[in-house]
N, C-alpha and C positions, 0 to 999 in steps of 0.2 A: 595789331596781329594781323596777322595778311589772310586773305581769304583761300580755303580750301577749293580746289580743283577737283572734279571727279571724273573719272573719264573709265568706259570699260571696252573691253574686246572679248570675242568669242573664240574659245578653245574648238578646234577643227577635230575630227574622229581621231586624229593622230595625236589628240593632244596639244597642240600646236596652236601659236597668236601670233599677231602682228601689233607688234608696242605703237603706240597711237603717237601719232605725230606731235603732240602737245608734250607726251613723256619724252619720245625724244629728245625733241625740242630744251625741256627742261635739264636734261641728263647730258645732252653735247653728246649723242650716240650717232654715232656713224655704223656706217655698213662694216662686219666683221667684230666690231667692239665685243666686249662682254660685258655681262649684267649679274648681277647678285641678288640673292632672296636671301633674306634674315626674315627669319620666323622667331616671332616673341611669345612666348609663354600666353600670351592673349589670346593668340590666334589671330594677329595680325600682322601681314608681311611686306617687307619693307624692300623696293625693287632701288637698285642704286647701281653706276655704273663701277666696275674692275676699272683701277688705274693701272695702265700697264706700264711697267721700269722701264726706263729708256733703254732699248738695243735690245730686247730679252724677245728672243721670235722662240715659242715653246717648240715646233719642231726645228727647228735648227737644233736647239739645245739637246734633241732628243737624238738627232744624227751623230751631232759631235759626241755626245756619252755612248755613243752604240760604237763608233769609230775609235775612243780611246780605250773600249773593253775589248775589241777585236785585237787591236794594234797589242796591246797588252797580254791577252792570252797565244798571239800568236806570231812574233816578232819578224819571224823568219819568213813570212808572206811579202814584206815591206822592199819594195825596190825602186829604183832611182827611175826617174823618169827621163827616157834616151831621147836623143835629137829626133827621130827620126817620129815619133810621137808629137814631140812639139811640132814638127813641119805640118804631120797629118792634120791636128787640129788649127793650127793658121791657115789651113787650106779650106777647110769647112767654116773657117767663118770671116775670112776675107776681110774686107776692109770694112766691114761693119763697126758702127761709130753708136754706142749705148750711152746715153744721159739718165743714172741712173736715180738722179735729183729730181727728171721731168714726173709731174705728174700724169696719171692713167687717164685714157680718154673714156668717156662715159658705157662705152662697147667693150673695154677692158677689164671695167671694175668687176 
């Protein structure tokens, strides 16, 4: 039987706490990861990592849902993108090269 490791943290005045490093390592938690609390009838609380579905972005999903609903309610508002707007956008971004697969620097995280 594996040994049980117990760690503690303190609640702030706003009921916030820092997840201890040993718990973060055990759950393989990173910045912006979600955690789930399971409260058992005995009063025991189990903390676990929420596994994000691949490609699921809750903010993007809500935004796309908003757009779909707005288009359904007001299809008359849809407009074609004209060449002038395309040229304006291209002038704003110029020759910017973006690598969407590149990792963020520590300052940008």
